[in-house]
C-alpha positions, 0 to 999 in steps of 0.5 A: 488570517485577518492579522496576516492580511492587515500586516500585508496591506500595511507593508504594501502601503509602506512600499507605495509611500517609499516609491512615491517619495523617491519619485518626488526627490528625483523630479525635484532634482531634475527641476533644480538641475534645469534651473542651474543649467539655465542660470549658467546659460545667462552669464555672458560668454565674452565682453564683446557682442553683449547684445547677441550673447544676451539674446542667445542666453535668453533662448537657452533659458527658455529651452531649459525652462521648458525642459524642467517644466516637461520633467515636472509634468512627467513626474506628476503624470506618473504620480497620478498613474501610480495612485490609480494602480495602487489598489491593483498593485496592493491586491496582487502584492497581497496575493503573492505574499499569501502564496509565499507564506503558504509555501513557507508553511508547507516547507516548515511542516515538511522539514519538521516531519522529516526531522522528526522521522530522522530520515527514516520512512514514515510509519503507517497508522491504522485502526482495528483488527481487520486484515491484520495478517495482510497488514503485517505482510505488506509492512514486512515486504515494504519495510515500513513501520506499522502502528495498529490501534484500537484492536478489539477495544470494544469487545469483552476480551479486547486486544490481540488473539493468540493466533495473531501473537503467534504470527508475530513470533513467526515473523520475528523468526524469519526476519532480522531486526524486527521490533514488536511492542504491544501495550498492556491491554493488547489493543495497540501494536507497534511493528517495525519490520526487519530484513527477511532472512529466511532460515533453516531447521526452524520450528513453530508451534501454532495455536489450535484457534486457526489452521496451519494455512493461516501461517503458511500463506503468510510464509508463501508471500514473504519467503520468496523475497528472503535473502536465503532459503526457508525450511521450517516445521509447523505444528497445529491443525492441518484442516481448519474450517476457517483457513485453507487446508494443507491439501489445497496449499500443496495442490493449488496454491503452490502451482499458482506460485510456479506460474509467477516464476517460482522455479526453485524448491517449493515443497510442503510435506504432511508428516501427521494430520491434526484435526480440531479441537486438539490438533497435533498435526505437523508439516514441513515447508521448504521455500527457495528464495527468488530474485523476482516474480514474472507477470502472468496472463490468465484469461482463458479458463478453458474446459475441465478435463479432470477432477482430483481430490483427497478424502482424509480420515484420522481416528475414525472408520475408513468407511467414512472416507469411502462414503465421502468419495462415493457421494462426490463421484455421484455428482461429477459422473454426470459431467466428466468421466475422469474423476479420481478421489484418493482416500487417505486414512491415517492411523497410529501416531500419524493421526494427531490428537483428535479424530476428524475427516475432510474432503478436498477437490481440485478441477484442472482445465485444458489451459492449466487453470486450477479451481478448488473446493473443500469441506471439513467434517464435524460431529454432526455432519454426515459423510455423504452430505459432506462429499455432495456439498464439496462437489456442488461448491466446485461446480459453482466455481467452474460455472463462474468462468474464472481462472482462479477460485474464490479462496485464492483471489486475494493471494493472486492479487497480492502476487500481481502487485509484487511482480515487476512494473508490467501488466498482469491480467487474471480473470476472476469470478465473483469477488468475495468479501475477503477480497474486497477488504484486502 
């Protein structure tokens, strides 16, 4: 910066010296021209009346001399003014030159970045494995390359997990032109999304570390904007404690999508159930492409008019499902009479590979708002405790006065950002940590 400032001051000083020399030359030329004119006036115009000519020439000499002296005085006055304003001129010139240099630097940096990118959209660089699924969804929707570094770099088992790698393979199946690069340790991911094309008669096997809801939610965000319809069969765990179950996806998530303008085919069929640890479940998902979504206004939660639910059991006694239903109904019968919970018992090949049981509850209001809650059974949990817990969680959701439950907050917010340039208004309850991070 000091060298640039010194060079700027030197150029300004050089300009002032040049302008001063030019002014001196102009003033000298004016003075000599005045003397030549005065000398020419002294010569006699004719031989006759020499006295009168000499008097007129002397008057002309006086006039031209006075003009030359006035021009010299004017030049000296301008010289003094230029010296006085020299410091101000140099400061303004230096400020202008520094601003022009900054503009040039910005132009060079922008041109270098554009030339390095080759006219393509700049990539997004992120760190860590937080909300990796959300990042991949947004990168695919926007068509922007994504680089994720330091993925669990400090863990004992660093790099991507099996369910994240499975999600990348699923995105590759429903898109065309997607490029995925992972380093040897799995801690750096380079994802260049392609065009969402959908597909028919696709199959994808999901690991048991996450439920099928982890993958179906991603497909529900991407498939409506594909070039064609999507028909895919997913195999894995249908009811997982970390993810939304297929029951809530069918009874809550899809009705929410229809409120955003999904008028085509939107269907989720449960073929077989699959519980932890071996899974073995299978579902068929059909999603039609949509031109665009529409804005929503969900501001009035209304009053609950009915409660519905599903209690499924697989490879266990059917009495476990009845016990969950009875304990849940005991809580709701104090508030509302219209309560119906369906017992769904699976046996034979439809049971999957592991025994399990779960209960899902849905509350519908007078303004068509849907709130949900669910609980998955484990080996240590009693069916009565499970049904009572699910009923209490649903009562808390209703008491929050929201139009969307906690499990679907992030999903509705994402759909609101994908609507046309208009205002969507939705009333939420207490925001969860997952919603804050997303």
